[in-house]
C-alpha positions in Angstrom: -51.0 59.4 3.1 -48.0 59.8 0.8 -48.0 61.8 -2.5 -49.3 59.7 -5.4 -48.6 62.1 -8.3 -44.9 61.0 -8.7 -45.7 57.3 -8.4 -45.6 55.5 -11.7 -47.5 52.3 -11.9 -45.7 49.4 -13.5 -47.4 46.6 -15.4 -46.9 44.4 -12.3 -48.4 47.1 -10.0 -51.5 47.2 -12.2 -51.8 43.4 -12.1 -51.5 43.5 -8.3 -54.2 46.2 -8.1 -56.6 44.3 -10.5 -56.2 41.2 -8.4 -56.7 42.9 -5.0 -59.7 44.7 -6.3 -61.2 41.4 -7.2 -60.3 39.8 -3.9 -58.8 42.0 -1.2 -58.4 39.0 1.2 -56.2 36.9 -1.0 -53.0 35.7 0.5 -49.7 37.3 -0.6 -48.7 33.8 -1.8 -51.7 33.5 -4.1 -51.4 37.1 -5.3 -47.7 36.6 -6.0 -48.4 33.4 -8.0 -51.2 35.2 -9.9 -49.0 38.2 -11.0 -45.7 36.2 -11.6 -43.7 37.3 -8.6 -42.3 35.6 -5.5 -44.0 36.6 -2.2 -41.3 39.0 -0.8 -41.2 41.3 -3.9 -45.0 41.1 -4.2 -45.4 42.2 -0.5 -42.9 44.9 -1.0 -44.8 46.3 -4.0 -48.1 46.1 -2.0 -46.5 48.1 0.8 -45.2 50.7 -1.7 -48.7 51.0 -3.2 -50.1 51.5 0.3 -47.4 54.1 1.2 -48.1 56.0 -2.0 -51.8 56.2 -1.1 -52.8 54.2 -4.2 -54.2 51.5 -2.0 -56.1 53.5 0.6 -57.5 50.7 2.6 -59.3 47.4 2.7 -63.0 46.7 3.5 -65.8 44.2 3.2 -68.5 44.8 0.6 -71.8 44.6 2.5 -75.1 44.1 0.7 -77.3 47.0 1.7 -80.6 45.1 1.2 -79.3 42.2 3.4 -78.7 44.6 6.3 -82.1 46.2 6.0 -81.2 49.3 4.0 -82.9 48.6 0.6 -83.7 52.2 -0.4 -81.2 54.3 -2.3 -82.0 57.9 -2.8 -80.0 60.3 -5.0 -80.3 63.8 -3.8 -79.4 66.9 -5.7 -78.7 70.0 -3.5 -78.5 73.6 -4.5 -77.1 76.1 -2.0 -78.2 79.7 -1.7 -74.6 80.8 -2.3 -71.6 78.9 -3.7 -68.9 80.5 -1.7 -66.1 78.4 -0.2 -67.5 78.9 3.4 -71.0 77.7 2.4 -69.6 74.7 0.4 -67.4 73.7 3.3 -70.1 74.1 5.9 -72.5 71.8 3.9 -69.7 69.3 3.4 -68.9 69.3 7.1 -72.6 68.8 8.0 -73.2 65.8 5.7 -70.0 64.1 6.6 -71.4 63.4 10.1 -74.4 61.5 8.7 -74.0 57.7 8.3 -76.9 57.6 5.8 -74.9 59.5 3.3 -72.8 57.0 1.4 -71.4 59.3 -1.2 -71.3 63.1 -1.8 -69.9 64.9 -4.8 -69.4 68.6 -5.4 -70.9 69.1 -8.9 -70.9 71.5 -11.8 -74.1 72.4 -13.5 -77.6 73.1 -12.0 -76.9 71.6 -8.6 -74.0 72.0 -6.2 -74.0 68.6 -4.6 -75.1 65.1 -5.4 -75.6 62.7 -2.5 -76.4 59.0 -2.4 -78.3 58.1 0.8 -79.4 54.7 2.0 -82.3 54.1 4.3 -84.7 51.4 5.4 -87.9 52.8 4.0 -89.7 56.0 2.9 -90.4 56.9 6.6 -86.7 56.7 7.4 -85.9 58.9 4.4 -88.5 61.4 5.5 -86.9 61.5 8.9 -83.5 62.1 7.4 -84.9 64.8 5.2 -86.8 66.7 7.9 -84.4 66.2 10.8 -81.0 66.5 9.1 -80.9 67.8 5.5 -83.5 70.6 5.7 -81.8 71.8 8.9 -78.6 72.7 7.2 -78.1 76.5 6.8 -78.0 77.8 3.3 -79.7 75.0 1.4 -81.9 76.5 -1.4 -83.4 73.4 -2.9 -83.4 69.6 -2.5 -84.4 67.2 -5.3 -84.8 63.5 -4.5 -84.7 60.7 -7.0 -85.4 57.1 -5.7 -83.6 54.2 -7.3 -85.9 51.5 -8.6 -83.0 49.1 -8.9 -79.3 48.8 -9.4 -78.1 48.0 -12.9 -74.4 48.0 -12.2 -72.2 48.5 -9.2 -68.5 48.2 -9.3 -65.7 49.3 -7.0 -63.1 47.9 -9.4 -61.2 50.6 -11.4 -60.5 49.8 -15.0 -56.7 49.5 -14.7 
């Protein structure tokens, strides 16, 4: 991935990004018309945004309930020690687990915040016992179950 810190987004770049966030499958022709460019310059700008690492990929949004993973659990993790070696070891362990959708290194009372998806309470218990509690250096685990999603967006406010 290229360096993004020197890349300055123009108004047209922002329009392109807003449009692609809304529909990543739109044709270059439709995108170009929507942002007021012809297709060639529009495609050139998309390629520049990709090369700069601003567009990092394309994916399908899959409904977790529709695929049998209705449970979201937010897990706060505190490690015994917060040294780089322990932080890195925890990060390496959880990156291998497909149930972990997101993981953030945090400030405050806990060291990590995870969002985990699973089919049911039994699947979460299995994840907890067989994976999370097996990681060396975990001092505490606090789980909070989502009752429902109020908002979910992958669209950045550009």
